[in-house]
C-alpha positions as CSV (number, residue, x, y, z in Angstrom):
1,M,120.6,145.5,97.2
2,C,122.3,142.3,96.0
3,I,122.6,141.0,99.5
4,G,118.9,141.6,100.0
5,R,118.0,139.7,96.9
6,Q,120.3,136.9,97.9
7,M,118.6,136.7,101.3
8,V,115.1,136.5,99.7
9,A,116.3,133.8,97.2
10,A,117.8,131.8,100.1
11,A,114.5,132.1,102.1
12,L,112.5,130.9,99.1
13,L,114.8,127.9,98.7
14,L,114.5,127.1,102.3
15,A,110.7,127.3,102.1
16,L,110.7,125.0,99.1
17,A,113.0,122.6,100.8
18,G,110.6,122.5,103.8
19,V,107.7,121.6,101.5
20,A,109.8,118.9,99.9
21,C,110.7,117.4,103.2
22,A,107.1,117.4,104.3
23,Q,106.2,115.4,101.2
24,D,109.2,113.1,101.5
25,K,108.5,111.8,105.1
26,G,105.6,111.2,107.4
27,F,102.2,109.5,107.7
28,Y,99.6,109.5,105.0
29,V,96.1,108.1,104.4
30,G,94.1,107.8,101.2
31,G,91.4,106.0,99.2
32,G,90.6,105.2,95.6
33,A,88.3,103.4,93.2
34,G,88.6,101.7,89.8
35,R,87.9,98.6,87.7
36,S,88.8,95.1,88.7
37,K,88.9,92.1,86.3
38,A,88.9,88.4,87.0
39,R,91.3,86.7,84.6
40,D,89.7,83.2,85.0
41,P,86.1,83.6,85.9
42,A,83.6,80.8,86.3
43,D,83.0,79.0,82.9
44,C,79.9,78.2,81.0
45,S,80.3,74.4,81.0
46,G,77.3,72.2,81.8
47,V,76.5,71.0,85.3
48,N,76.0,67.2,85.9
49,G,75.2,66.6,82.2
50,L,72.6,69.4,82.0
51,V,72.6,71.5,78.8
52,V,73.6,75.2,79.0
53,S,71.4,77.1,76.7
54,N,72.5,80.6,77.7
55,C,75.4,82.0,79.7
56,M,76.6,85.5,80.7
57,I,79.9,86.2,82.6
58,E,80.4,89.5,84.4
59,D,84.2,89.5,84.9
60,T,84.8,93.3,85.2
61,K,83.5,95.2,88.2
62,T,83.8,98.5,90.2
63,A,86.3,98.2,93.1
64,W,87.5,100.5,95.9
65,K,90.3,100.6,98.4
66,V,91.5,102.6,101.4
67,F,95.1,102.7,102.7
68,A,97.5,104.3,105.2
69,G,101.2,104.4,105.3
70,Y,104.5,106.0,106.4
71,Q,106.9,107.5,103.9
72,F,110.4,106.9,105.3
73,S,112.2,108.7,102.5
74,P,111.5,110.1,99.0
75,Y,112.1,106.5,97.8
76,L,110.5,104.1,100.3
77,A,107.2,103.7,102.1
78,L,105.4,101.0,104.1
79,E,101.7,100.8,103.4
80,G,98.7,98.8,104.6
81,G,95.3,98.8,103.1
82,Y,91.9,97.1,102.5
83,A,90.3,96.5,99.1
84,D,86.9,95.3,97.9
85,L,87.3,93.9,94.4
86,G,83.6,93.7,93.6
87,K,81.2,90.9,92.9
88,F,81.8,88.8,89.8
89,K,78.8,87.0,88.5
90,T,78.1,84.1,86.1
91,S,74.5,83.4,85.0
92,L,73.6,80.1,83.3
93,L,70.3,78.8,81.9
94,L,70.2,75.0,82.4
95,N,67.9,72.8,80.2
96,S,66.1,76.0,79.2
97,L,64.4,75.8,82.5
98,S,66.4,77.0,85.5
99,E,68.6,80.0,85.8
100,V,71.7,79.5,87.9
101,S,73.6,82.5,89.3
102,V,77.1,82.1,90.7
103,T,78.6,85.1,92.6
104,D,82.2,85.5,93.7
105,H,83.1,88.4,96.0
106,P,86.8,88.8,96.8
107,T,88.0,91.2,99.5
108,L,91.5,91.6,101.0
109,Y,93.8,93.5,103.3
110,G,97.5,93.7,102.8
111,L,100.9,95.2,103.7
112,D,103.2,96.5,100.9
113,V,106.6,98.0,100.5
114,V,106.2,100.9,98.0
115,G,109.2,102.3,96.1
116,T,109.2,105.7,94.4
117,L,111.3,107.1,91.7
118,P,110.9,110.9,92.1
119,L,110.6,113.0,88.9
120,A,110.3,116.8,88.4
121,G,107.2,118.8,89.3
122,G,106.1,116.5,92.1
123,F,105.6,113.5,89.7
124,G,107.1,110.1,90.3
125,L,106.9,106.4,89.3
126,L,105.7,103.8,91.8
127,G,106.4,100.1,92.3
128,R,105.1,97.8,95.0
129,I,105.4,94.3,96.4
130,G,103.6,92.9,99.4
131,W,101.6,90.3,101.2
132,F,97.8,90.2,101.2
133,H,95.2,88.1,103.0
134,W,92.2,87.4,100.8
135,T,88.6,86.3,101.6
136,L,86.3,85.0,98.9
137,D,82.6,84.7,99.5
138,A,81.1,82.4,96.9
139,N,77.4,81.4,96.5
140,S,74.9,80.2,94.0
141,N,71.2,80.0,93.6
142,L,68.7,78.4,91.3
143,S,65.4,79.9,90.0
144,V,63.9,76.4,89.6
145,P,65.2,73.3,91.5
146,L,66.9,70.7,89.3
147,P,67.9,67.2,90.2
148,G,71.6,66.8,91.0
149,V,72.2,70.6,91.3
150,E,72.4,72.1,94.8
151,P,72.9,75.8,95.6
152,F,76.0,76.5,97.8
153,Q,77.4,79.2,100.0
154,E,81.1,79.0,100.9
155,K,83.8,81.3,102.2
156,A,87.5,80.7,101.5
157,H,90.7,82.4,102.9
158,G,94.3,82.5,101.9
159,N,97.6,84.5,101.7
160,K,99.5,85.5,98.6
161,V,102.1,88.0,97.3
162,S,100.9,90.9,95.1
163,L,102.7,93.2,92.7
164,G,101.9,96.7,91.4
165,V,103.2,99.6,89.3
166,G,101.9,103.2,88.9
167,A,102.6,106.9,88.9
168,K,102.0,109.7,91.4
169,W,101.6,113.4,91.5
170,D,102.0,115.6,94.6
171,F,100.1,118.6,93.5
172,A,100.0,120.4,96.9
173,Q,102.0,120.3,100.2
174,H,99.7,117.7,101.8
175,L,97.8,116.3,98.8
176,G,98.7,113.8,96.1
177,A,97.1,111.6,93.5
178,R,98.0,108.2,92.1
179,I,97.1,105.9,89.3
180,E,98.1,102.2,89.8
181,Y,97.8,98.8,88.3
182,Q,97.9,95.9,90.8
183,R,97.6,92.1,90.3
184,F,96.3,89.8,93.1
185,P,97.1,86.2,92.0
186,K,95.3,83.0,92.7
187,I,92.4,84.1,94.8
188,G,90.2,81.1,95.6
189,N,90.8,77.3,95.9
190,D,89.7,74.1,94.2
191,D,86.3,74.1,95.9
192,V,85.1,77.6,94.8
193,G,87.4,78.2,91.8
194,Q,90.6,80.2,91.5
195,S,91.5,83.4,89.5
196,D,94.0,86.2,89.3
197,V,92.3,89.6,89.8
198,D,93.7,92.8,88.3
199,L,92.9,96.2,89.7
200,L,93.3,99.5,87.8
201,S,92.6,102.4,90.2
202,A,92.9,106.1,90.8
203,S,93.5,107.4,94.4
204,L,93.8,110.6,96.4
205,L,96.0,110.8,99.5
206,F,96.6,113.2,102.3
207,R,100.0,113.6,104.0
208,F,100.3,114.7,107.7
């Protein structure tokens, strides 16, 4: 009888080990959404000496991302992804006459090394560092033409290093959830403006 119980216990342990191994290694895909914030949005200063009588800055937006990766071990993964950080908008009323709208839309794709500190119950802490290539679409328009103020439409590109921290929970053999904070520094240039963008997101992922 004792031998039978020991065999059952051993079988259960082997089954649990198989689940753990499935979660520790292999390919995964996922996606998530959250809130992005531009740390240095466009300002409300005047343009060519014109007076700003009203100004509104939208520096927080809804963002989304998709990603895929490979988990080499319980502690290390390589992950690539794409993120749309939303459209940040600044609206100015110049000389109480013409409304100027400036929109900045950053998107990016990147490649990260993701480290995991496993905890009990499928939980764990995450840290990431990686490279990303950003694209910033910037444009403006005027409701009424003004002398010395021209609408513009520009696109800028660049490469930077990003950092992130978070936590994860593997709540099923093939399913997991994450909450993460990431910073994408210095998106933009001298022509269109430059800002760090923070992203706080929640994601679901599926492991193969």
